[in-house]
C-alpha positions as CSV (number, residue, x, y, z in Angstrom):
1,M,-19.0,-16.4,1.9
2,L,-16.4,-16.9,4.7
3,E,-17.7,-18.4,7.8
4,G,-18.2,-16.0,10.7
5,M,-18.2,-13.0,8.4
6,K,-21.4,-11.0,7.8
7,R,-21.9,-9.0,4.7
8,K,-23.0,-5.4,5.2
9,D,-26.4,-4.3,3.9
10,I,-26.2,-2.1,0.8
11,N,-27.7,0.8,2.8
12,Q,-25.0,0.4,5.5
13,T,-22.3,0.4,2.9
14,A,-23.7,3.5,1.2
15,F,-24.0,5.3,4.6
16,S,-20.4,4.4,5.4
17,I,-19.2,5.7,2.0
18,M,-21.1,9.0,2.4
19,Q,-19.6,9.5,5.9
20,Q,-16.1,9.0,4.6
21,A,-16.7,11.2,1.5
22,T,-18.0,14.1,3.6
23,G,-15.3,13.8,6.2
24,E,-17.6,12.9,9.1
25,V,-15.5,9.8,9.7
26,E,-11.9,9.1,8.6
27,K,-11.3,6.2,6.2
28,P,-10.1,3.3,8.3
29,L,-6.7,1.8,7.5
30,A,-7.1,-1.7,6.1
31,K,-6.2,-4.4,8.6
32,V,-5.8,-8.0,7.8
33,D,-6.1,-10.5,10.5
34,G,-5.2,-8.0,13.2
35,R,-1.9,-7.2,11.6
36,S,-0.7,-3.6,10.9
37,A,-2.0,-1.7,7.9
38,G,1.3,-2.0,6.1
39,G,2.5,0.8,3.9
40,L,-0.3,3.1,4.9
41,A,0.5,2.9,8.6
42,R,4.2,3.2,7.9
43,M,3.8,6.3,5.8
44,A,1.5,7.9,8.4
45,G,4.3,7.7,10.9
46,L,7.1,9.2,8.8
47,S,8.2,12.8,8.7
48,S,8.0,14.7,5.4
49,E,11.8,14.5,5.1
50,E,11.7,10.7,5.4
51,K,8.9,10.4,2.9
52,T,11.0,12.6,0.4
53,K,14.0,10.4,0.9
54,L,12.0,7.2,0.3
55,A,10.3,8.8,-2.8
56,K,13.7,9.8,-4.3
57,S,15.1,6.3,-3.7
58,A,12.1,4.7,-5.4
59,A,12.4,7.1,-8.3
60,M,16.1,6.3,-8.8
61,T,15.4,2.5,-8.7
62,K,12.7,3.0,-11.3
63,V,15.0,4.9,-13.6
64,K,17.8,2.3,-13.2
65,K,15.3,-0.5,-14.0
66,R,14.2,1.3,-17.2
67,Q,17.8,1.9,-18.3
68,V,18.6,-1.8,-17.9
69,L,15.5,-2.8,-19.8
70,A,16.3,-0.2,-22.6
71,L,19.8,-1.8,-23.1
72,G,18.1,-5.1,-23.8
73,A,19.6,-6.8,-20.8
74,P,17.3,-9.3,-19.1
75,L,16.0,-8.2,-15.7
76,V,17.2,-10.8,-13.1
77,K,16.2,-10.5,-9.5
78,K,18.6,-11.6,-6.9
79,R,17.3,-14.4,-4.8
80,H,18.5,-15.5,-1.5
81,I,18.5,-19.3,-1.3
82,S,19.1,-20.8,2.1
83,V,20.4,-24.3,2.2
């Protein structure tokens, strides 16, 4: 176990899960070392139009990737190499 971290008792964990499942408490966004919650926090701050735009962009990228793989071409990621 990591130093300074205490493990929750199984009863505390069960109680927490029940509160989240019944809506008594909102599920907390995951935080790592005090940093933001990442994608979850970002999506929470976007309007529905912005979410739609991002979803369409992701879908098009996925389709293009599948087309490239279907043609038998190797998938090569562009990498930025700094000298």
